PDB file of N, CA, C and O in Angstrom:
ATOM      1  N   MET A   1      11.114  -3.795 -13.160  1.00  0.00           N
ATOM      2  CA  MET A   1      11.385  -4.964 -12.348  1.00  0.00           C
ATOM      3  C   MET A   1      11.410  -6.185 -13.248  1.00  0.00           C
ATOM      4  O   MET A   1      10.515  -6.373 -14.072  1.00  0.00           O
ATOM      5  N   GLN A   2      12.408  -6.997 -13.097  1.00  0.00           N
ATOM      6  CA  GLN A   2      12.490  -8.209 -13.903  1.00  0.00           C
ATOM      7  C   GLN A   2      11.728  -9.326 -13.226  1.00  0.00           C
ATOM      8  O   GLN A   2      11.633  -9.381 -12.000  1.00  0.00           O
ATOM      9  N   THR A   3      11.190 -10.209 -14.034  1.00  0.00           N
ATOM     10  CA  THR A   3      10.485 -11.361 -13.481  1.00  0.00           C
ATOM     11  C   THR A   3      11.489 -12.398 -13.023  1.00  0.00           C
ATOM     12  O   THR A   3      12.572 -12.503 -13.599  1.00  0.00           O
ATOM     13  N   PRO A   4      11.154 -13.167 -11.998  1.00  0.00           N
ATOM     14  CA  PRO A   4      12.060 -14.209 -11.551  1.00  0.00           C
ATOM     15  C   PRO A   4      12.167 -15.305 -12.601  1.00  0.00           C
ATOM     16  O   PRO A   4      11.197 -15.617 -13.291  1.00  0.00           O
ATOM     17  N   LYS A   5      13.341 -15.875 -12.713  1.00  0.00           N
ATOM     18  CA  LYS A   5      13.588 -16.831 -13.791  1.00  0.00           C
ATOM     19  C   LYS A   5      13.099 -18.231 -13.454  1.00  0.00           C
ATOM     20  O   LYS A   5      12.490 -18.888 -14.297  1.00  0.00           O
ATOM     21  N   PHE A   6      13.350 -18.692 -12.254  1.00  0.00           N
ATOM     22  CA  PHE A   6      12.989 -20.056 -11.894  1.00  0.00           C
ATOM     23  C   PHE A   6      12.219 -20.074 -10.578  1.00  0.00           C
ATOM     24  O   PHE A   6      12.370 -19.175  -9.752  1.00  0.00           O
ATOM     25  N   GLY A   7      11.403 -21.090 -10.390  1.00  0.00           N
ATOM     26  CA  GLY A   7      10.775 -21.329  -9.102  1.00  0.00           C
ATOM     27  C   GLY A   7       9.359 -20.812  -9.019  1.00  0.00           C
ATOM     28  O   GLY A   7       9.093 -19.639  -9.279  1.00  0.00           O
ATOM     29  N   ALA A   8       8.457 -21.699  -8.655  1.00  0.00           N
ATOM     30  CA  ALA A   8       7.050 -21.339  -8.540  1.00  0.00           C
ATOM     31  C   ALA A   8       6.821 -20.390  -7.369  1.00  0.00           C
ATOM     32  O   ALA A   8       5.994 -19.483  -7.468  1.00  0.00           O
ATOM     33  N   ARG A   9       7.528 -20.580  -6.277  1.00  0.00           N
ATOM     34  CA  ARG A   9       7.353 -19.728  -5.101  1.00  0.00           C
ATOM     35  C   ARG A   9       7.744 -18.285  -5.420  1.00  0.00           C
ATOM     36  O   ARG A   9       7.055 -17.348  -5.018  1.00  0.00           O
ATOM     37  N   LEU A  10       8.843 -18.111  -6.138  1.00  0.00           N
ATOM     38  CA  LEU A  10       9.269 -16.765  -6.506  1.00  0.00           C
ATOM     39  C   LEU A  10       8.276 -16.107  -7.457  1.00  0.00           C
ATOM     40  O   LEU A  10       7.988 -14.917  -7.326  1.00  0.00           O
ATOM     41  N   ARG A  11       7.759 -16.861  -8.399  1.00  0.00           N
ATOM     42  CA  ARG A  11       6.775 -16.303  -9.330  1.00  0.00           C
ATOM     43  C   ARG A  11       5.506 -15.892  -8.610  1.00  0.00           C
ATOM     44  O   ARG A  11       4.924 -14.856  -8.933  1.00  0.00           O
ATOM     45  N   LYS A  12       5.064 -16.683  -7.637  1.00  0.00           N
ATOM     46  CA  LYS A  12       3.856 -16.347  -6.883  1.00  0.00           C
ATOM     47  C   LYS A  12       4.060 -15.084  -6.055  1.00  0.00           C
ATOM     48  O   LYS A  12       3.171 -14.235  -5.988  1.00  0.00           O
ATOM     49  N   LYS A  13       5.227 -14.955  -5.423  1.00  0.00           N
ATOM     50  CA  LYS A  13       5.518 -13.758  -4.638  1.00  0.00           C
ATOM     51  C   LYS A  13       5.611 -12.521  -5.530  1.00  0.00           C
ATOM     52  O   LYS A  13       5.128 -11.448  -5.168  1.00  0.00           O
ATOM     53  N   TYR A  14       6.230 -12.678  -6.690  1.00  0.00           N
ATOM     54  CA  TYR A  14       6.356 -11.573  -7.632  1.00  0.00           C
ATOM     55  C   TYR A  14       4.980 -11.130  -8.125  1.00  0.00           C
ATOM     56  O   TYR A  14       4.693  -9.934  -8.175  1.00  0.00           O
ATOM     57  N   ASN A  15       4.131 -12.086  -8.487  1.00  0.00           N
ATOM     58  CA  ASN A  15       2.792 -11.759  -8.976  1.00  0.00           C
ATOM     59  C   ASN A  15       1.941 -11.086  -7.904  1.00  0.00           C
ATOM     60  O   ASN A  15       1.175 -10.170  -8.205  1.00  0.00           O
ATOM     61  N   ALA A  16       2.069 -11.534  -6.653  1.00  0.00           N
ATOM     62  CA  ALA A  16       1.322 -10.917  -5.557  1.00  0.00           C
ATOM     63  C   ALA A  16       1.775  -9.475  -5.335  1.00  0.00           C
ATOM     64  O   ALA A  16       0.948  -8.596  -5.097  1.00  0.00           O
ATOM     65  N   ALA A  17       3.078  -9.229  -5.412  1.00  0.00           N
ATOM     66  CA  ALA A  17       3.598  -7.872  -5.238  1.00  0.00           C
ATOM     67  C   ALA A  17       3.148  -6.974  -6.382  1.00  0.00           C
ATOM     68  O   ALA A  17       2.799  -5.816  -6.155  1.00  0.00           O
ATOM     69  N   GLU A  18       3.151  -7.480  -7.588  1.00  0.00           N
ATOM     70  CA  GLU A  18       2.707  -6.689  -8.742  1.00  0.00           C
ATOM     71  C   GLU A  18       1.225  -6.352  -8.647  1.00  0.00           C
ATOM     72  O   GLU A  18       0.828  -5.225  -8.944  1.00  0.00           O
ATOM     73  N   ARG A  19       0.401  -7.315  -8.237  1.00  0.00           N
ATOM     74  CA  ARG A  19      -1.037  -7.060  -8.079  1.00  0.00           C
ATOM     75  C   ARG A  19      -1.288  -6.001  -7.013  1.00  0.00           C
ATOM     76  O   ARG A  19      -2.128  -5.118  -7.187  1.00  0.00           O
ATOM     77  N   ALA A  20      -0.554  -6.096  -5.910  1.00  0.00           N
ATOM     78  CA  ALA A  20      -0.723  -5.123  -4.829  1.00  0.00           C
ATOM     79  C   ALA A  20      -0.274  -3.734  -5.276  1.00  0.00           C
ATOM     80  O   ALA A  20      -0.887  -2.734  -4.901  1.00  0.00           O
ATOM     81  N   LYS A  21       0.773  -3.668  -6.061  1.00  0.00           N
ATOM     82  CA  LYS A  21       1.309  -2.392  -6.518  1.00  0.00           C
ATOM     83  C   LYS A  21       0.360  -1.699  -7.499  1.00  0.00           C
ATOM     84  O   LYS A  21       0.242  -0.474  -7.475  1.00  0.00           O
ATOM     85  N   ARG A  22      -0.302  -2.445  -8.340  1.00  0.00           N
ATOM     86  CA  ARG A  22      -1.131  -1.869  -9.397  1.00  0.00           C
ATOM     87  C   ARG A  22      -2.593  -1.671  -9.007  1.00  0.00           C
ATOM     88  O   ARG A  22      -3.347  -1.055  -9.761  1.00  0.00           O
ATOM     89  N   SER A  23      -3.010  -2.177  -7.852  1.00  0.00           N
ATOM     90  CA  SER A  23      -4.412  -2.055  -7.470  1.00  0.00           C
ATOM     91  C   SER A  23      -4.683  -0.684  -6.847  1.00  0.00           C
ATOM     92  O   SER A  23      -3.755   0.040  -6.486  1.00  0.00           O
ATOM     93  N   LYS A  24      -5.959  -0.341  -6.727  1.00  0.00           N
ATOM     94  CA  LYS A  24      -6.375   0.915  -6.113  1.00  0.00           C
ATOM     95  C   LYS A  24      -6.692   0.682  -4.646  1.00  0.00           C
ATOM     96  O   LYS A  24      -7.114  -0.407  -4.256  1.00  0.00           O
ATOM     97  N   TYR A  25      -6.486   1.716  -3.833  1.00  0.00           N
ATOM     98  CA  TYR A  25      -6.725   1.632  -2.399  1.00  0.00           C
ATOM     99  C   TYR A  25      -7.672   2.738  -1.979  1.00  0.00           C
ATOM    100  O   TYR A  25      -7.905   3.680  -2.737  1.00  0.00           O
ATOM    101  N   ILE A  26      -8.219   2.632  -0.780  1.00  0.00           N
ATOM    102  CA  ILE A  26      -9.156   3.617  -0.247  1.00  0.00           C
ATOM    103  C   ILE A  26      -8.378   4.772   0.382  1.00  0.00           C
ATOM    104  O   ILE A  26      -7.453   4.567   1.168  1.00  0.00           O
ATOM    105  N   CYS A  27      -8.775   5.985   0.017  1.00  0.00           N
ATOM    106  CA  CYS A  27      -8.127   7.191   0.522  1.00  0.00           C
ATOM    107  C   CYS A  27      -8.543   7.432   1.975  1.00  0.00           C
ATOM    108  O   CYS A  27      -9.716   7.298   2.323  1.00  0.00           O
ATOM    109  N   SER A  28      -7.580   7.785   2.809  1.00  0.00           N
ATOM    110  CA  SER A  28      -7.885   8.057   4.216  1.00  0.00           C
ATOM    111  C   SER A  28      -8.487   9.450   4.398  1.00  0.00           C
ATOM    112  O   SER A  28      -9.101   9.715   5.431  1.00  0.00           O
ATOM    113  N   LYS A  29      -8.328  10.337   3.431  1.00  0.00           N
ATOM    114  CA  LYS A  29      -8.862  11.702   3.523  1.00  0.00           C
ATOM    115  C   LYS A  29     -10.316  11.778   3.056  1.00  0.00           C
ATOM    116  O   LYS A  29     -11.181  12.266   3.783  1.00  0.00           O
ATOM    117  N   CYS A  30     -10.585  11.287   1.822  1.00  0.00           N
ATOM    118  CA  CYS A  30     -11.928  11.446   1.256  1.00  0.00           C
ATOM    119  C   CYS A  30     -12.746  10.160   1.273  1.00  0.00           C
ATOM    120  O   CYS A  30     -13.964  10.214   1.101  1.00  0.00           O
ATOM    121  N   GLY A  31     -12.120   9.017   1.472  1.00  0.00           N
ATOM    122  CA  GLY A  31     -12.842   7.753   1.576  1.00  0.00           C
ATOM    123  C   GLY A  31     -13.144   7.075   0.257  1.00  0.00           C
ATOM    124  O   GLY A  31     -13.809   6.039   0.247  1.00  0.00           O
ATOM    125  N   LYS A  32     -12.682   7.622  -0.858  1.00  0.00           N
ATOM    126  CA  LYS A  32     -12.918   7.019  -2.165  1.00  0.00           C
ATOM    127  C   LYS A  32     -11.811   6.032  -2.507  1.00  0.00           C
ATOM    128  O   LYS A  32     -10.703   6.118  -1.976  1.00  0.00           O
ATOM    129  N   LYS A  33     -12.117   5.097  -3.393  1.00  0.00           N
ATOM    130  CA  LYS A  33     -11.139   4.087  -3.791  1.00  0.00           C
ATOM    131  C   LYS A  33     -10.411   4.570  -5.036  1.00  0.00           C
ATOM    132  O   LYS A  33     -10.604   4.040  -6.130  1.00  0.00           O
ATOM    133  N   ASN A  34      -9.569   5.586  -4.855  1.00  0.00           N
ATOM    134  CA  ASN A  34      -8.862   6.196  -5.977  1.00  0.00           C
ATOM    135  C   ASN A  34      -7.374   6.405  -5.714  1.00  0.00           C
ATOM    136  O   ASN A  34      -6.747   7.196  -6.418  1.00  0.00           O
ATOM    137  N   VAL A  35      -6.796   5.739  -4.747  1.00  0.00           N
ATOM    138  CA  VAL A  35      -5.380   5.931  -4.432  1.00  0.00           C
ATOM    139  C   VAL A  35      -4.545   4.990  -5.284  1.00  0.00           C
ATOM    140  O   VAL A  35      -4.726   3.773  -5.255  1.00  0.00           O
ATOM    141  N   LYS A  36      -3.620   5.580  -6.049  1.00  0.00           N
ATOM    142  CA  LYS A  36      -2.724   4.807  -6.904  1.00  0.00           C
ATOM    143  C   LYS A  36      -1.283   5.154  -6.570  1.00  0.00           C
ATOM    144  O   LYS A  36      -0.998   6.235  -6.054  1.00  0.00           O
ATOM    145  N   ARG A  37      -0.385   4.239  -6.864  1.00  0.00           N
ATOM    146  CA  ARG A  37       1.043   4.437  -6.609  1.00  0.00           C
ATOM    147  C   ARG A  37       1.622   5.318  -7.705  1.00  0.00           C
ATOM    148  O   ARG A  37       1.426   5.043  -8.889  1.00  0.00           O
ATOM    149  N   ILE A  38       2.340   6.381  -7.321  1.00  0.00           N
ATOM    150  CA  ILE A  38       2.969   7.234  -8.322  1.00  0.00           C
ATOM    151  C   ILE A  38       4.483   7.029  -8.371  1.00  0.00           C
ATOM    152  O   ILE A  38       5.098   7.243  -9.416  1.00  0.00           O
ATOM    153  N   SER A  39       5.082   6.624  -7.275  1.00  0.00           N
ATOM    154  CA  SER A  39       6.492   6.233  -7.265  1.00  0.00           C
ATOM    155  C   SER A  39       6.721   5.369  -6.035  1.00  0.00           C
ATOM    156  O   SER A  39       5.775   5.032  -5.323  1.00  0.00           O
ATOM    157  N   ASN A  40       7.961   5.013  -5.790  1.00  0.00           N
ATOM    158  CA  ASN A  40       8.278   4.096  -4.706  1.00  0.00           C
ATOM    159  C   ASN A  40       7.847   4.687  -3.365  1.00  0.00           C
ATOM    160  O   ASN A  40       8.401   5.690  -2.915  1.00  0.00           O
ATOM    161  N   ALA A  41       6.860   4.064  -2.732  1.00  0.00           N
ATOM    162  CA  ALA A  41       6.330   4.416  -1.412  1.00  0.00           C
ATOM    163  C   ALA A  41       5.596   5.743  -1.383  1.00  0.00           C
ATOM    164  O   ALA A  41       5.351   6.270  -0.298  1.00  0.00           O
ATOM    165  N   ILE A  42       5.232   6.311  -2.536  1.00  0.00           N
ATOM    166  CA  ILE A  42       4.441   7.536  -2.589  1.00  0.00           C
ATOM    167  C   ILE A  42       3.161   7.229  -3.356  1.00  0.00           C
ATOM    168  O   ILE A  42       3.190   6.736  -4.483  1.00  0.00           O
ATOM    169  N   TRP A  43       2.029   7.538  -2.709  1.00  0.00           N
ATOM    170  CA  TRP A  43       0.710   7.230  -3.253  1.00  0.00           C
ATOM    171  C   TRP A  43      -0.068   8.522  -3.379  1.00  0.00           C
ATOM    172  O   TRP A  43       0.127   9.442  -2.585  1.00  0.00           O
ATOM    173  N   GLN A  44      -0.960   8.605  -4.380  1.00  0.00           N
ATOM    174  CA  GLN A  44      -1.743   9.818  -4.580  1.00  0.00           C
ATOM    175  C   GLN A  44      -3.188   9.460  -4.878  1.00  0.00           C
ATOM    176  O   GLN A  44      -3.478   8.554  -5.659  1.00  0.00           O
ATOM    177  N   CYS A  45      -4.103  10.205  -4.224  1.00  0.00           N
ATOM    178  CA  CYS A  45      -5.528  10.046  -4.482  1.00  0.00           C
ATOM    179  C   CYS A  45      -5.879  10.861  -5.716  1.00  0.00           C
ATOM    180  O   CYS A  45      -5.513  12.032  -5.817  1.00  0.00           O
ATOM    181  N   LYS A  46      -6.586  10.245  -6.653  1.00  0.00           N
ATOM    182  CA  LYS A  46      -6.941  10.925  -7.892  1.00  0.00           C
ATOM    183  C   LYS A  46      -8.098  11.900  -7.704  1.00  0.00           C
ATOM    184  O   LYS A  46      -8.267  12.802  -8.525  1.00  0.00           O
ATOM    185  N   SER A  47      -8.910  11.746  -6.636  1.00  0.00           N
ATOM    186  CA  SER A  47     -10.031  12.664  -6.460  1.00  0.00           C
ATOM    187  C   SER A  47      -9.677  13.886  -5.626  1.00  0.00           C
ATOM    188  O   SER A  47     -10.055  15.001  -5.986  1.00  0.00           O
ATOM    189  N   CYS A  48      -8.966  13.707  -4.530  1.00  0.00           N
ATOM    190  CA  CYS A  48      -8.656  14.868  -3.682  1.00  0.00           C
ATOM    191  C   CYS A  48      -7.191  15.300  -3.771  1.00  0.00           C
ATOM    192  O   CYS A  48      -6.789  16.244  -3.090  1.00  0.00           O
ATOM    193  N   ASN A  49      -6.395  14.632  -4.589  1.00  0.00           N
ATOM    194  CA  ASN A  49      -4.974  14.948  -4.816  1.00  0.00           C
ATOM    195  C   ASN A  49      -4.131  14.884  -3.550  1.00  0.00           C
ATOM    196  O   ASN A  49      -3.098  15.550  -3.474  1.00  0.00           O
ATOM    197  N   ALA A  50      -4.535  14.113  -2.566  1.00  0.00           N
ATOM    198  CA  ALA A  50      -3.739  13.938  -1.352  1.00  0.00           C
ATOM    199  C   ALA A  50      -2.589  12.983  -1.641  1.00  0.00           C
ATOM    200  O   ALA A  50      -2.790  11.930  -2.247  1.00  0.00           O
ATOM    201  N   LYS A  51      -1.397  13.344  -1.214  1.00  0.00           N
ATOM    202  CA  LYS A  51      -0.238  12.473  -1.363  1.00  0.00           C
ATOM    203  C   LYS A  51       0.028  11.811  -0.027  1.00  0.00           C
ATOM    204  O   LYS A  51       0.043  12.465   1.015  1.00  0.00           O
ATOM    205  N   ILE A  52       0.239  10.488  -0.071  1.00  0.00           N
ATOM    206  CA  ILE A  52       0.382   9.693   1.139  1.00  0.00           C
ATOM    207  C   ILE A  52       1.672   8.892   1.037  1.00  0.00           C
ATOM    208  O   ILE A  52       1.948   8.280   0.006  1.00  0.00           O
ATOM    209  N   ALA A  53       2.458   8.895   2.101  1.00  0.00           N
ATOM    210  CA  ALA A  53       3.637   8.046   2.168  1.00  0.00           C
ATOM    211  C   ALA A  53       3.205   6.703   2.737  1.00  0.00           C
ATOM    212  O   ALA A  53       2.546   6.650   3.775  1.00  0.00           O
ATOM    213  N   GLY A  54       3.571   5.629   2.068  1.00  0.00           N
ATOM    214  CA  GLY A  54       3.168   4.303   2.511  1.00  0.00           C
ATOM    215  C   GLY A  54       4.249   3.288   2.233  1.00  0.00           C
ATOM    216  O   GLY A  54       5.438   3.607   2.213  1.00  0.00           O
ATOM    217  N   GLY A  55       3.820   2.065   2.020  1.00  0.00           N
ATOM    218  CA  GLY A  55       4.756   1.009   1.699  1.00  0.00           C
ATOM    219  C   GLY A  55       5.169   1.065   0.246  1.00  0.00           C
ATOM    220  O   GLY A  55       4.577   1.801  -0.544  1.00  0.00           O
ATOM    221  N   ALA A  56       6.181   0.293  -0.115  1.00  0.00           N
ATOM    222  CA  ALA A  56       6.683   0.299  -1.484  1.00  0.00           C
ATOM    223  C   ALA A  56       5.688  -0.332  -2.448  1.00  0.00           C
ATOM    224  O   ALA A  56       5.527   0.160  -3.565  1.00  0.00           O
ATOM    225  N   TYR A  57       5.018  -1.407  -2.046  1.00  0.00           N
ATOM    226  CA  TYR A  57       4.106  -2.101  -2.937  1.00  0.00           C
ATOM    227  C   TYR A  57       2.659  -2.066  -2.463  1.00  0.00           C
ATOM    228  O   TYR A  57       1.755  -2.376  -3.239  1.00  0.00           O
ATOM    229  N   MET A  58       2.418  -1.697  -1.207  1.00  0.00           N
ATOM    230  CA  MET A  58       1.068  -1.609  -0.652  1.00  0.00           C
ATOM    231  C   MET A  58       0.953  -0.275   0.081  1.00  0.00           C
ATOM    232  O   MET A  58       1.944   0.262   0.575  1.00  0.00           O
ATOM    233  N   LEU A  59      -0.271   0.253   0.144  1.00  0.00           N
ATOM    234  CA  LEU A  59      -0.465   1.547   0.797  1.00  0.00           C
ATOM    235  C   LEU A  59      -0.089   1.490   2.270  1.00  0.00           C
ATOM    236  O   LEU A  59       0.581   2.393   2.770  1.00  0.00           O
ATOM    237  N   THR A  60      -0.507   0.452   2.966  1.00  0.00           N
ATOM    238  CA  THR A  60      -0.126   0.281   4.364  1.00  0.00           C
ATOM    239  C   THR A  60       0.598  -1.045   4.517  1.00  0.00           C
ATOM    240  O   THR A  60       0.245  -2.035   3.877  1.00  0.00           O
ATOM    241  N   THR A  61       1.595  -1.057   5.354  1.00  0.00           N
ATOM    242  CA  THR A  61       2.328  -2.280   5.621  1.00  0.00           C
ATOM    243  C   THR A  61       1.771  -2.940   6.873  1.00  0.00           C
ATOM    244  O   THR A  61       0.998  -2.329   7.610  1.00  0.00           O
ATOM    245  N   GLY A  62       2.157  -4.168   7.110  1.00  0.00           N
ATOM    246  CA  GLY A  62       1.698  -4.879   8.301  1.00  0.00           C
ATOM    247  C   GLY A  62       2.154  -4.217   9.579  1.00  0.00           C
ATOM    248  O   GLY A  62       1.384  -4.112  10.534  1.00  0.00           O
ATOM    249  N   ILE A  63       3.399  -3.769   9.610  1.00  0.00           N
ATOM    250  CA  ILE A  63       3.936  -3.098  10.792  1.00  0.00           C
ATOM    251  C   ILE A  63       3.230  -1.764  11.005  1.00  0.00           C
ATOM    252  O   ILE A  63       2.959  -1.388  12.145  1.00  0.00           O
ATOM    253  N   GLY A  64       2.929  -1.045   9.928  1.00  0.00           N
ATOM    254  CA  GLY A  64       2.231   0.225  10.046  1.00  0.00           C
ATOM    255  C   GLY A  64       0.845   0.069  10.629  1.00  0.00           C
ATOM    256  O   GLY A  64       0.401   0.911  11.410  1.00  0.00           O
ATOM    257  N   GLU A  65       0.149  -1.005  10.259  1.00  0.00           N
ATOM    258  CA  GLU A  65      -1.175  -1.265  10.809  1.00  0.00           C
ATOM    259  C   GLU A  65      -1.105  -1.560  12.301  1.00  0.00           C
ATOM    260  O   GLU A  65      -1.971  -1.130  13.063  1.00  0.00           O
ATOM    261  N   VAL A  66      -0.080  -2.290  12.715  1.00  0.00           N
ATOM    262  CA  VAL A  66       0.100  -2.585  14.142  1.00  0.00           C
ATOM    263  C   VAL A  66       0.364  -1.300  14.916  1.00  0.00           C
ATOM    264  O   VAL A  66      -0.199  -1.092  15.991  1.00  0.00           O
ATOM    265  N   VAL A  67       1.217  -0.441  14.374  1.00  0.00           N
ATOM    266  CA  VAL A  67       1.540   0.820  15.043  1.00  0.00           C
ATOM    267  C   VAL A  67       0.301   1.698  15.154  1.00  0.00           C
ATOM    268  O   VAL A  67       0.064   2.293  16.205  1.00  0.00           O
ATOM    269  N   ASN A  68      -0.494   1.790  14.093  1.00  0.00           N
ATOM    270  CA  ASN A  68      -1.725   2.590  14.145  1.00  0.00           C
ATOM    271  C   ASN A  68      -2.706   2.046  15.170  1.00  0.00           C
ATOM    272  O   ASN A  68      -3.370   2.823  15.857  1.00  0.00           O
ATOM    273  N   ARG A  69      -2.811   0.735  15.287  1.00  0.00           N
ATOM    274  CA  ARG A  69      -3.696   0.135  16.275  1.00  0.00           C
ATOM    275  C   ARG A  69      -3.238   0.459  17.688  1.00  0.00           C
ATOM    276  O   ARG A  69      -4.061   0.766  18.550  1.00  0.00           O
ATOM    277  N   ILE A  70      -1.930   0.395  17.936  1.00  0.00           N
ATOM    278  CA  ILE A  70      -1.388   0.708  19.266  1.00  0.00           C
ATOM    279  C   ILE A  70      -1.619   2.177  19.604  1.00  0.00           C
ATOM    280  O   ILE A  70      -1.988   2.506  20.731  1.00  0.00           O
ATOM    281  N   ILE A  71      -1.402   3.064  18.626  1.00  0.00           N
ATOM    282  CA  ILE A  71      -1.612   4.489  18.860  1.00  0.00           C
ATOM    283  C   ILE A  71      -3.082   4.764  19.176  1.00  0.00           C
ATOM    284  O   ILE A  71      -3.384   5.556  20.068  1.00  0.00           O
ATOM    285  N   ASN A  72      -3.987   4.122  18.459  1.00  0.00           N
ATOM    286  CA  ASN A  72      -5.412   4.318  18.717  1.00  0.00           C
ATOM    287  C   ASN A  72      -5.812   3.807  20.098  1.00  0.00           C
ATOM    288  O   ASN A  72      -6.644   4.420  20.767  1.00  0.00           O
ATOM    289  N   GLU A  73      -5.229   2.695  20.530  1.00  0.00           N
ATOM    290  CA  GLU A  73      -5.540   2.171  21.862  1.00  0.00           C
ATOM    291  C   GLU A  73      -5.077   3.126  22.956  1.00  0.00           C
ATOM    292  O   GLU A  73      -5.804   3.366  23.920  1.00  0.00           O
ATOM    293  N   TYR A  74      -3.879   3.667  22.811  1.00  0.00           N
ATOM    294  CA  TYR A  74      -3.362   4.585  23.830  1.00  0.00           C
ATOM    295  C   TYR A  74      -4.064   5.921  23.808  1.00  0.00           C
ATOM    296  O   TYR A  74      -4.170   6.575  24.846  1.00  0.00           O
ATOM    297  N   SER A  75      -4.547   6.347  22.653  1.00  0.00           N
ATOM    298  CA  SER A  75      -5.221   7.646  22.592  1.00  0.00           C
ATOM    299  C   SER A  75      -6.624   7.578  23.195  1.00  0.00           C
ATOM    300  O   SER A  75      -7.164   8.609  23.595  1.00  0.00           O
ATOM    301  N   LYS A  76      -7.225   6.392  23.270  1.00  0.00           N
ATOM    302  CA  LYS A  76      -8.546   6.231  23.868  1.00  0.00           C
ATOM    303  C   LYS A  76      -8.503   6.314  25.388  1.00  0.00           C
ATOM    304  O   LYS A  76      -9.512   6.632  26.018  1.00  0.00           O
ATOM    305  N   LYS A  77      -7.353   6.034  25.983  1.00  0.00           N
ATOM    306  CA  LYS A  77      -7.225   6.014  27.447  1.00  0.00           C
ATOM    307  C   LYS A  77      -7.181   7.386  28.044  1.00  0.00           C
ATOM    308  O   LYS A  77      -7.075   7.525  29.263  1.00  0.00           O
TER     309      LYS A  77
END
């Protein structure tokens, strides 16, 4: 990925996406903070080797969190 050439707003957005892409996330299977991105929208836990489909730069997207919340609400009824 190339860095943006001009503009503070673009640089801030690029840096935020890079930080989110390179950070570790909590595994939904084992609960450890060992999930890393292995390719575009594919994440893998280093402890239990679970592969998870997620967002391109973050494990869960905003829309995905909303959908999971709605599913949990309907399943409780």
